[in-house]
Phi, psi and omega in degrees: 000132178287174181300319181298319180293323180296329184275353177283130180307136181282158172289142185239029180300332179290346177242085184305135175086356180272142177218144179280141181245337181192157173275135183255331181148196183092195182124329179282316181234356181180188177213151190225139179228148167279146183210171177213152173251014179102343182230346184210155175279138181224171178230132177251128184235125170259111184279150172260010184272163175292158176305322181290322176292319180294317177299320177301316179296315181294323173302313181300307186293328175297318178295318181297318177300320180295336178259016173088007175287146174273094175227155178303145178264148177280133175263113186290161174292173179299334179256015168094007177279153178284336181210162172239100187067233180268004186260129180236138173249134181229160175289156176283137179265109180287160178133178179249156173301152184291153174247176181305328180284357183263357187303313184296319180292323178296313178301321181294320179291323178291322178295325178295318176303314182294322180292323180291328187253014178304134179080008180292147177288151182296148176300135183307126178084357183258166171222156170245185181295331177302309179293323181293328175286337181271002175120349176296151182237346182206156177159145184060237179263005185262135170216093184291340179291344180268359184250150174304145185296327181290323179292320175302314180298320179295318181295314180296324179295324178290321179290329189293338183268358179263132182229184177116183185298153177250132183200183174289132174247144178296319175095338180205062183272050177275173184306327180294343183249016181230136175232127184254128180228120183051040179081359181255122177283140172243147185243126177241174179057079179268017185302327185261009180297149181198181173261128183195184176299125186300327186294344180290344176281350193248018185293337180263003183276173180300129174072022179301136181287153177304319183297326179291318179299317179294322179295322178290322175303315182296321179296318180295324174303311187293314185284341185252001188304321182265315188275335178224066188300324179296315179294320181300321182285332172295320179287328176296319178298319177296319178298319181286334182272348184297133182289000000 
């Protein structure tokens, strides 16, 4: 499906009484709308992932909720399915964007995620930096064959110096994907989650090492090279400028 088709609101007949109220964003890998069932705010997401990758994500967030994480809950279809094709409806995650005083709580919650998911098998069709350093060239949003060889070499060099435990990483835990309520951070938009070096989730946290920041810059270059080329080149410039 092309970009124009992805941005067209999906049919919601599988969720009786649900209606879309506004477009929220997305477009590169999926699209997101605000919706309501008449009594609560909801979010409709049309995923660009394969069925297996999407189900892995839904299994993960369901497990996280069971362990007390603040993540959106899935709203089932009228006949009880978690999704209808690529379309998923989730509850709205209340809270405010994080402020400077929330950094420690966010880092702690991400570390709790990593501890819970240590040793997890890779998301179907995805790769992390571990696989890319071992010779893989594509998976998920990454296709190293579409990148210049010198840029690939720079990215691999940045990933090679990062070590530590391997677990599920959120993949994009920036302020736009975090909502804080009563001091508790909640994480939304798990579309980019995968199995990788856990420390890559912590580049924005207190005391993040230069090597981690460079590795995350390199990751953003790789995942955005084709779908967001302008942004990818900004992160490449940051990678090259890092002292």
